[in-house]
Residue frames as qw, qx, qy, qz and C-alpha x, y, z in Angstrom:
[[0.875, 0.467, -0.127, 0.012, -17.75, 21.14, -18.22],
 [0.268, 0.710, -0.564, 0.325, -14.26, 22.06, -17.02],
 [0.520, -0.443, 0.606, -0.408, -14.82, 20.21, -13.75],
 [0.944, 0.131, 0.225, -0.201, -15.99, 17.06, -15.54],
 [0.724, 0.597, -0.303, 0.166, -12.93, 17.01, -17.82],
 [0.029, -0.660, 0.625, -0.416, -10.67, 17.52, -14.81],
 [0.750, -0.247, 0.494, -0.364, -12.39, 14.61, -13.05],
 [0.939, 0.341, 0.003, -0.050, -11.91, 12.36, -16.10],
 [0.456, 0.685, -0.483, 0.301, -8.24, 13.30, -16.24],
 [0.357, -0.545, 0.621, -0.435, -7.90, 12.48, -12.53],
 [0.920, -0.011, 0.297, -0.257, -9.52, 9.07, -13.07],
 [0.823, 0.513, -0.213, 0.118, -7.11, 8.27, -15.89],
 [0.168, 0.697, -0.564, 0.410, -4.12, 9.40, -13.83],
 [0.601, -0.400, 0.552, -0.417, -5.21, 7.37, -10.78],
 [0.963, 0.172, 0.128, -0.166, -5.83, 4.29, -12.94],
 [0.685, 0.591, -0.356, 0.233, -2.42, 4.42, -14.60],
 [0.059, -0.645, 0.599, -0.471, -0.64, 5.09, -11.31],
 [0.762, -0.266, 0.446, -0.387, -2.46, 2.28, -9.50],
 [0.947, 0.314, -0.051, -0.043, -1.76, -0.18, -12.30],
 [0.493, 0.634, -0.482, 0.350, 1.95, 0.66, -12.29],
 [0.299, -0.566, 0.576, -0.508, 2.15, 0.53, -8.47],
 [0.880, -0.129, 0.328, -0.319, 0.40, -2.85, -8.21],
 [0.888, 0.412, -0.185, 0.089, 2.54, -4.41, -10.96],
 [0.277, 0.659, -0.540, 0.443, 5.71, -3.13, -9.29],
 [0.469, -0.460, 0.548, -0.517, 4.60, -4.39, -5.87],
 [0.167, 0.158, -0.968, -0.098, 3.85, -7.88, -7.23],
 [0.449, 0.161, 0.614, -0.629, 0.13, -8.03, -6.57],
 [0.525, 0.221, -0.523, -0.634, -0.83, -9.61, -9.88],
 [0.892, -0.118, 0.172, -0.401, -3.04, -12.70, -9.74],
 [0.851, 0.351, -0.379, 0.098, -0.33, -14.77, -11.44],
 [0.275, 0.484, -0.626, 0.547, 2.26, -13.89, -8.81],
 [0.527, -0.352, 0.425, -0.647, -0.19, -14.42, -5.95],
 [0.938, 0.011, 0.133, -0.321, -1.21, -17.92, -7.14],
 [0.657, 0.528, -0.529, 0.102, 2.26, -19.05, -8.18],
 [0.567, -0.585, 0.526, -0.246, 3.73, -21.72, -5.91],
 [0.122, -0.364, 0.915, 0.122, 5.31, -25.13, -5.83],
 [0.427, 0.252, 0.851, -0.173, 1.95, -26.91, -6.14],
 [0.502, 0.726, 0.195, -0.428, 0.80, -24.86, -9.15],
 [0.525, -0.049, 0.637, 0.562, 1.77, -26.06, -12.63],
 [0.340, 0.726, 0.101, -0.589, 1.19, -23.36, -15.21],
 [0.092, 0.534, -0.657, -0.524, 3.20, -24.90, -18.05],
 [0.202, 0.060, 0.968, 0.140, 1.04, -27.94, -18.74]]
């Protein structure tokens, strides 16, 4: 049981860290598809 809870905690920690790292690095789908030929405001 202790091992399973530790694994769940590791999954949560990895998920939060990866989310923060990818947002900081600019790998969101909006930033990847944003360009001169893309009109998002219409």
